[in-house]
C-alpha positions as CSV (number, residue, x, y, z in Angstrom):
1,M,-24.0,83.4,30.3
2,L,-21.5,81.2,32.0
3,Y,-24.3,79.7,34.2
4,V,-26.3,78.8,31.2
5,N,-23.2,77.0,29.5
6,K,-22.6,74.9,32.8
7,K,-26.3,73.9,32.9
8,L,-26.2,72.9,29.2
9,L,-23.0,71.0,30.0
10,H,-24.5,69.0,32.8
11,I,-27.6,68.1,30.6
12,F,-25.3,67.0,27.8
13,C,-23.2,64.8,30.2
14,L,-26.4,63.0,31.8
15,V,-27.7,62.4,28.3
16,A,-24.4,60.9,27.2
17,F,-24.2,58.6,30.4
18,F,-27.7,57.2,29.9
19,T,-27.0,56.4,26.3
20,V,-23.8,54.6,27.0
21,A,-25.5,52.7,29.8
22,A,-28.4,51.6,27.6
23,S,-26.0,50.4,25.0
24,A,-24.2,48.4,27.4
25,V,-27.3,46.7,28.7
26,N,-28.4,45.9,25.3
27,L,-25.0,44.5,24.4
28,S,-24.8,42.3,27.6
29,S,-28.1,40.8,27.0
30,S,-27.6,39.9,23.3
31,P,-26.7,36.4,22.6
32,S,-24.8,37.7,19.3
33,L,-21.9,38.3,21.9
34,N,-21.0,34.7,21.6
35,G,-20.3,35.1,18.0
36,R,-19.2,32.4,15.7
37,S,-16.4,30.0,16.8
38,N,-13.2,30.1,14.7
39,V,-13.2,26.3,14.5
40,A,-16.3,26.6,12.3
41,L,-14.2,28.2,9.8
42,N,-12.0,25.3,9.3
43,P,-12.9,23.1,6.3
44,S,-14.1,19.6,6.6
45,Y,-13.3,17.0,4.1
46,T,-16.0,14.6,2.9
47,D,-16.2,12.2,0.0
48,V,-19.9,12.3,-0.1
49,P,-22.4,15.1,0.7
50,V,-23.5,15.2,4.3
51,D,-27.3,15.2,4.5
52,S,-29.9,15.3,7.2
53,N,-29.3,11.7,8.2
54,Y,-25.7,12.6,9.5
55,V,-25.5,11.4,13.2
56,L,-24.3,14.0,15.6
57,G,-21.7,13.4,18.2
58,P,-19.2,15.1,20.5
59,G,-17.1,17.7,18.5
60,D,-19.6,18.6,15.9
61,Y,-20.4,22.3,15.6
62,L,-23.8,23.7,14.7
63,D,-24.5,27.2,13.4
64,L,-27.8,28.9,14.9
65,V,-29.6,31.7,13.2
66,L,-31.9,33.1,16.0
67,E,-33.9,36.0,14.4
68,D,-31.2,38.8,14.1
69,N,-28.5,36.8,16.0
70,Y,-26.0,34.3,14.5
71,I,-24.2,32.1,16.9
72,T,-22.2,28.8,16.8
73,V,-22.7,26.1,19.6
74,Q,-20.6,22.9,20.0
75,V,-21.9,19.4,20.8
76,Y,-20.1,18.7,24.2
77,P,-18.6,15.5,25.3
78,D,-21.7,14.5,27.1
79,G,-23.8,15.1,23.9
80,S,-25.4,18.3,25.0
81,V,-26.0,21.7,23.2
82,A,-26.4,24.7,25.2
83,V,-28.0,28.1,24.1
84,E,-27.8,31.1,26.3
85,E,-31.1,32.0,28.1
86,C,-32.7,28.9,26.5
87,G,-31.1,26.0,28.2
88,S,-29.6,22.8,26.9
89,V,-30.6,19.7,25.1
90,N,-28.9,16.3,24.4
91,V,-28.4,15.5,20.9
92,M,-26.1,12.6,21.2
93,G,-26.6,9.8,18.5
94,K,-29.4,12.1,16.9
95,K,-29.6,12.5,13.3
96,L,-29.3,16.0,11.9
97,Y,-33.0,16.5,11.3
98,E,-33.9,15.2,14.7
99,A,-31.5,17.5,16.5
100,R,-32.7,20.4,14.5
101,D,-36.2,19.9,15.7
102,M,-35.1,19.5,19.3
103,I,-33.0,22.6,19.2
104,L,-35.8,24.7,17.6
105,D,-38.2,23.5,20.3
106,L,-35.6,24.8,22.8
107,V,-34.9,28.1,21.4
108,S,-38.7,28.8,20.9
109,K,-38.8,29.9,24.5
110,R,-37.1,33.1,23.6
111,Y,-37.0,33.3,19.8
112,K,-39.7,33.0,17.1
113,R,-39.4,29.5,15.7
114,E,-40.3,30.7,12.1
115,L,-37.2,33.1,12.2
116,S,-34.7,30.5,13.6
117,F,-32.5,28.0,11.7
118,V,-30.1,25.2,12.4
119,Q,-27.4,24.1,10.4
120,L,-24.1,21.9,10.5
121,A,-21.0,24.0,10.6
122,A,-18.1,21.7,11.3
123,L,-17.8,17.9,11.5
124,K,-16.5,16.1,14.4
125,R,-13.0,14.5,14.6
126,S,-12.6,11.1,16.4
127,R,-9.9,8.9,17.7
128,I,-9.8,5.4,16.2
129,S,-7.6,2.7,17.8
130,V,-5.7,0.6,15.5
131,M,-3.8,-2.6,16.6
132,G,-2.2,-5.6,14.9
133,A,-0.1,-5.8,11.8
134,V,0.2,-2.2,11.0
135,G,3.0,0.2,10.6
136,M,1.8,2.5,13.5
137,V,-0.2,1.1,16.4
138,G,-2.3,3.1,18.8
139,Q,-5.0,5.9,18.7
140,H,-5.2,8.1,15.5
141,V,-7.4,11.2,15.1
142,V,-9.4,11.1,11.9
143,E,-12.1,13.3,10.3
144,A,-15.6,12.2,10.2
145,Q,-16.5,10.0,7.1
146,T,-13.1,8.8,6.8
147,R,-12.7,5.4,5.0
148,L,-10.7,2.3,6.2
149,S,-8.2,2.6,3.3
150,Y,-7.5,6.2,4.1
151,L,-6.7,5.4,7.6
152,I,-4.4,2.4,6.9
153,R,-2.6,4.5,4.5
154,V,-1.9,7.4,6.8
155,I,-0.6,5.1,9.6
156,G,2.0,3.6,7.2
157,G,0.3,0.7,5.6
158,T,0.3,-2.9,6.9
159,L,3.2,-5.1,7.7
160,P,4.6,-7.7,5.2
161,N,3.0,-10.5,7.4
162,A,-0.4,-8.9,7.7
163,N,-3.6,-11.0,6.9
164,T,-5.2,-8.3,4.9
165,E,-8.0,-10.7,3.7
166,D,-9.7,-10.4,7.1
167,V,-9.3,-6.9,8.8
168,W,-11.5,-6.5,11.8
169,V,-13.6,-3.3,12.4
170,I,-15.0,-3.7,15.9
171,R,-18.1,-1.5,16.3
172,G,-19.7,-1.7,19.8
173,K,-20.4,-5.4,20.3
174,D,-20.3,-6.1,16.6
175,T,-17.2,-7.0,14.5
176,I,-17.2,-6.3,10.7
177,H,-14.8,-8.4,8.6
178,V,-13.3,-6.6,5.6
179,D,-11.4,-8.2,2.8
180,F,-8.9,-5.4,2.3
181,N,-7.2,-7.2,-0.5
182,A,-10.5,-6.8,-2.5
183,V,-10.6,-3.2,-1.9
184,T,-7.0,-2.5,-2.9
185,A,-6.5,-5.2,-5.7
186,K,-9.9,-5.5,-7.2
187,G,-11.5,-2.2,-6.7
188,D,-14.3,-3.3,-4.3
189,F,-15.3,0.3,-3.0
190,D,-18.3,-1.0,-1.3
191,S,-16.2,-2.9,1.1
192,D,-14.2,0.3,1.9
193,I,-16.4,1.2,4.9
194,V,-16.7,4.5,6.5
195,L,-15.4,4.5,10.1
196,E,-17.5,5.8,12.9
197,Q,-16.7,7.3,16.2
198,G,-15.7,4.6,18.7
199,D,-14.6,2.1,16.1
200,K,-11.6,-0.1,16.6
201,V,-9.5,-1.6,13.8
202,Y,-7.4,-4.7,14.2
203,V,-5.3,-6.4,11.4
204,P,-4.5,-10.0,12.0
205,F,-1.0,-11.6,11.5
206,V,-0.6,-14.4,9.0
207,K,0.2,-17.7,10.8
208,E,3.7,-18.7,10.4
209,A,2.8,-22.2,9.4
210,D,0.4,-21.4,6.6
211,N,1.7,-18.8,4.3
212,V,3.4,-17.9,0.9
213,V,6.1,-15.5,0.9
214,L,6.6,-13.2,-2.1
215,I,9.9,-11.5,-2.2
216,F,10.3,-8.2,-4.4
217,P,13.4,-6.0,-4.8
218,G,13.5,-4.1,-1.5
219,S,10.4,-5.7,0.2
220,R,8.5,-8.9,0.8
221,A,4.9,-9.9,1.6
222,S,3.5,-12.9,3.5
223,L,0.2,-14.1,2.5
224,T,-2.2,-16.7,3.8
225,Y,-1.9,-19.9,2.1
226,K,-5.0,-21.1,0.4
227,E,-5.3,-24.3,-1.5
228,G,-5.8,-23.9,-5.2
229,R,-4.7,-20.4,-5.3
230,T,-2.5,-19.6,-8.2
231,L,0.8,-17.4,-8.1
232,Q,-0.9,-14.8,-10.1
233,E,-3.5,-14.5,-7.3
234,Y,-0.9,-14.2,-4.6
235,Y,1.0,-11.7,-6.9
236,D,-2.2,-9.4,-7.3
237,L,-2.9,-9.8,-3.5
238,A,0.5,-8.6,-2.7
239,G,0.2,-5.5,-4.8
240,G,2.9,-6.7,-7.3
241,N,1.8,-4.6,-10.1
242,R,2.8,-1.5,-8.0
243,M,6.2,-2.7,-7.4
244,G,8.9,-2.3,-9.9
245,N,6.5,-0.8,-12.4
246,G,5.5,-4.2,-13.3
247,N,8.7,-4.9,-15.1
248,F,9.5,-8.2,-13.5
249,K,11.2,-10.6,-15.9
250,S,10.8,-14.0,-14.0
251,A,10.2,-15.7,-10.7
252,C,12.2,-18.2,-8.7
253,V,9.8,-20.7,-7.0
254,R,11.3,-22.4,-3.9
255,E,8.8,-24.9,-2.7
256,P,9.6,-26.9,0.5
257,G,11.5,-30.2,-0.3
258,K,12.0,-29.3,-3.9
259,E,14.7,-27.8,-6.1
260,A,14.3,-24.3,-7.1
261,R,12.7,-23.6,-10.4
262,W,12.3,-20.4,-12.6
263,I,9.0,-19.5,-14.4
264,T,8.0,-16.7,-16.6
265,M,5.5,-14.1,-15.6
266,P,2.7,-15.5,-17.8
267,E,3.3,-19.0,-16.3
268,M,2.1,-17.7,-12.9
269,K,-1.6,-17.9,-14.1
270,E,-1.2,-21.8,-14.2
271,T,1.2,-22.2,-11.4
272,K,0.0,-23.5,-7.9
273,V,2.3,-24.0,-4.9
274,A,2.4,-25.7,-1.6
275,A,2.4,-23.9,1.9
276,N,5.5,-22.3,3.1
277,T,6.7,-21.5,-0.7
278,E,9.1,-18.7,-1.3
279,V,8.7,-16.9,-4.7
280,E,11.4,-14.2,-5.5
281,F,10.8,-11.8,-8.4
282,T,13.6,-10.0,-10.3
283,A,13.5,-7.1,-12.7
284,Q,17.2,-7.7,-13.7
285,V,18.2,-9.3,-16.9
286,M,19.9,-12.4,-16.1
287,F,22.2,-14.3,-18.4
288,V,23.3,-17.7,-19.4
289,Y,27.0,-18.2,-20.8
290,V,27.7,-20.4,-23.7
291,G,31.3,-21.5,-24.7
292,G,33.1,-24.1,-26.7
293,A,32.3,-25.2,-30.3
294,V,29.9,-22.4,-31.3
295,T,30.0,-19.5,-33.7
296,A,29.5,-16.7,-31.1
297,M,30.6,-17.5,-27.5
298,G,29.2,-15.0,-24.9
299,R,26.3,-14.4,-22.8
300,Y,22.6,-14.5,-23.7
301,P,19.6,-13.3,-21.7
302,Y,17.9,-16.0,-19.5
303,E,14.6,-17.4,-20.6
304,P,13.0,-19.7,-18.2
305,S,11.3,-21.8,-20.9
306,W,14.5,-22.4,-22.7
307,H,16.7,-25.5,-22.6
308,A,20.3,-26.0,-23.5
309,I,19.5,-26.7,-27.1
310,D,17.8,-23.2,-27.4
311,Y,21.0,-21.4,-26.1
312,I,23.3,-23.5,-28.2
313,S,21.1,-22.7,-31.3
314,A,21.2,-19.1,-30.5
315,A,25.0,-19.1,-30.2
316,G,25.3,-20.8,-33.7
317,V,26.6,-24.4,-33.0
318,N,28.8,-25.9,-35.7
319,I,27.6,-29.5,-36.1
320,F,30.8,-30.3,-37.9
321,T,32.9,-29.6,-34.9
322,G,30.7,-29.6,-31.8
323,S,29.2,-32.7,-30.0
324,W,25.6,-32.7,-28.9
325,N,25.8,-35.7,-26.8
326,Q,28.7,-34.4,-24.4
327,V,27.1,-31.0,-23.5
328,K,28.2,-30.0,-20.0
329,V,26.8,-27.3,-17.7
330,W,28.9,-25.5,-15.2
331,R,26.8,-24.4,-12.1
332,G,27.1,-23.1,-8.5
333,E,29.3,-20.7,-6.7
334,E,32.2,-23.2,-7.0
335,P,31.2,-24.4,-10.6
336,K,30.9,-28.1,-11.1
337,A,30.2,-29.9,-14.4
338,I,27.0,-31.7,-14.7
339,S,25.7,-33.5,-17.8
340,V,22.3,-32.5,-19.2
341,K,19.9,-33.5,-21.8
342,V,20.0,-30.7,-24.2
343,S,16.3,-30.6,-24.9
344,E,14.7,-31.6,-21.5
345,D,16.9,-30.5,-18.5
346,E,16.3,-27.0,-17.0
347,I,18.9,-24.3,-17.3
348,M,19.3,-21.7,-14.4
349,P,20.6,-18.3,-14.5
350,G,24.3,-18.0,-14.4
351,D,24.9,-21.4,-16.0
352,L,27.8,-21.9,-18.4
353,I,26.9,-24.3,-21.2
354,E,30.0,-25.9,-22.7
355,I,29.9,-27.6,-26.1
356,P,33.1,-29.8,-26.6
357,R,34.4,-30.7,-29.9
358,N,33.5,-34.1,-31.4
359,R,35.8,-37.0,-31.5
360,Y,37.0,-36.3,-35.0
361,E,38.0,-32.9,-34.1
362,S,39.6,-33.9,-30.9
363,L,41.7,-36.6,-32.8
364,K,42.6,-34.0,-35.5
365,D,43.8,-31.7,-33.0
366,F,45.7,-34.4,-31.1
367,T,47.2,-35.5,-34.4
368,L,48.3,-31.9,-35.2
369,F,49.7,-31.7,-31.8
370,L,51.7,-34.8,-32.3
371,A,53.0,-33.6,-35.7
372,S,54.0,-30.4,-34.3
373,L,55.5,-32.0,-31.4
374,L,57.5,-34.5,-33.7
375,T,58.6,-31.5,-35.9
376,V,60.1,-29.7,-32.9
377,V,61.8,-32.7,-31.6
378,S,63.3,-33.8,-35.0
379,S,64.4,-30.1,-35.5
380,A,66.2,-30.2,-32.1
381,L,68.0,-33.6,-33.0
382,I,69.2,-32.3,-36.2
383,L,70.5,-29.1,-34.6
384,Y,72.1,-31.2,-31.9
385,M,73.9,-33.7,-34.4
386,N,75.1,-30.8,-36.4
387,F,76.4,-29.0,-33.6
388,K,78.2,-32.0,-32.2
């Protein structure tokens, strides 16, 4: 009985050994051991569907269904795709439908073509070189189908002296010129091109001699001067509507060789300036001060289109006591009085408009002063004589 048991035990061990060995052979020869790459499970972000015209390049991942096997292969830096026991094929620069046929021809040496399938699993990433007037120069890694506007945003935008009307996208031996202002300010989405692997982006600087500088609270922008362009166009190109919530009250225009002048925001549509002009915008409420022979002395909000007569009228001038032809304006850090024409000359923020009394009122005041002085003197003499 013991002998029989030993014999059965030996037979059982042999059967188990050959079963395990056969399984090991099958596993070692199965391509499914390669499995699916983890990188294929990372999501890819695209703004349009990826169709069969997608151009493959290094970094793309493909899912291969080969009869009962499901594997993931990568497009290597040299553009090749390798499939175990089938060989390799170069798909660099091929469209997805072209590469699919090439890979199916390759795997048909071992697998049935009608039971095989190729699909795109993960999109490649590429390095784009960015130079010029940008916040972060150098190489930047981007997803496939990244647009120019997204790249410029993630690298910190452009510098204040960037010429964003002519951004260069160097693609091989060709250079694509993009009006980036038209993309951001006018919504020209067709000009917001999709970057490709190997592209280089250059943002030129504005020439120092030909520009218009727009100064906003906390920032400034330098734009290329163009003859005939209005301040409103410069304002739109600089993205002024996105600054200060669009609550700017007025703008100070400083042209070379001219005195500074203030204009209202609506006036910018008609205002043209020379090269090297500075335009400063303010969202603060500025004041003009009125004093003298008025009903209500005090400060009044600055209005660029107003003249002295407007402020005097708002303050309630008394025509019986005030003098229109002797109005003075005190101006400057160390105020100096200047004579102005009440209905023509410009008034600046911070000015003090003084309306002096007319001659009759001045004479009346002087007479009252003399009368008071004589009363005091006569009273003093009477007291002195009585005391003596």
